[in-house]
C-alpha positions, 0 to 999 in steps of 0.5 A, a space after each residue: 611488364 605483365 605483372 606490373 600495375 602501370 597505374 601504381 607507378 603513375 600514382 607517384 606523379 599524378 594523385 590517385 584521386 585524379 585517376 579515379 575521377 577520370 575513370 568515374 567520368 568515363 563511366 558517366 560518359 558511357 551512361 549519358 552517351 548510351 541514354 542519349 543514343 537510345 533516345 535520339 535514335 528512338 531505338 528503345 521506342 522502336 523495339 518496344 513497338 515492334 515487340 507489341 506488334 509481334 505479340 498482336 500479330 503472332 499466332 502463338 501465345 508466349 508465356 513468361 517462362 518461355 521468355 525467360 528460357 529464350 533470354 537464357 538462350 540469347 545470353 548463351 548464344 548471341 551474347 556469350 558465344 556470338 553464334 549469330 556470325 556465319 563467318 568463323 573468322 568474324 566470330 573469333 575476332 569478335 569474341 577476342 575483342 569482346 572478352 579482351 575489352 571486358 577484362 581490360 575494363 574490369 582490371 582497370 577499375 580494380 587496379 585504379 580503385 583497389 590498388 592505386 599505389 601497389 601492384 596488388 595480385 598479379 592476376 589484375 595486371 595480367 588481365 589488363 595486359 592480356 585483355 588489351 592484347 586480345 582487343 588488338 589481335 581481334 580488332 586489327 585482324 578485323 580491320 585489315 582482313 575481315 571487314 566486308 569492304 576490305 575482304 569482299 570489295 577490295 577497298 583500302 583498309 585505310 578508308 575511314 568513315 564515322 562508322 569506324 569511330 568505335 573500333 579505331 578509338 578502342 584500338 588506339 586506347 588499348 594500343 597506347 595503353 600497352 605502349 605506355 605500360 612498356 615504356 613507363 615514365 620515360 619521355 616517350 612513355 609520357 607521350 604514349 600516356 597522353 595518347 592513351 588518355 586522349 583515345 580513351 576519352 574519345 572512345 567513351 565520349 563519342 558514344 552518340 556518334 559511334 557504335 559503342 551503344 550497340 553492345 547494350 541493345 543488340 542482345 535485346 534485339 536478339 531476344 525480341 527476334 526469338 520471341 517474335 518467331 516463337 509467337 509466329 510473327 515475322 520480326 522486322 529486324 534486319 538479317 545478320 550482316 554475314 548473310 550473303 545478300 547483305 555482306 557487301 554492305 556491312 560497314 564497321 565492326 560486326 553487327 553487335 560490336 
């Protein structure tokens, strides 16, 4: 199972061009949905205006070299290692989900476009399966045990709101992907495949209403905060969700999911 390309077996029943078109459509939904989210919520305008305010209110001059250095620090800290999380459990959960999702998406693209009718190198099917498993481990761990309203407030893990759309559709996509790969082209396998396609469409098609776009502009917000602090200006950005004063109000995935 872990070394088999599930899309290669699928190509015997569904033309590879159909699968490739679906992947391209999902990518287009990400681009359009993210742009709509940024424009509708005016996130880019807010960050730009706050950046300008921090420069005018700051007591120190921040040069281009310093900004580049802080960008590298932001990449290494907030993006690659998620050091902004005070909770070790949330940090591990986030990293498992983030790196698992990246591996899952990259392997999907490589197998669909590079090896549509063959298993290809074993590394890609393994990355696809392991990535999906990492998402499931990190996501279900967060959903049932780490969420603020579950762990701190004692609410039911089945209490769902719109803020949970991203994490639930992501978990559904990876879960049904694994079930489909395991069952193959049996009757139940085709049902799992249908649910995989449906949940994946919801994941990428619901960006304007979910927290999917946060993963793109959260690094910009982290960089903006660093620059503001270096300039001696107080940033208007909220404190991390793990802070004691805001922990109970956190909802959905960690702040940069």
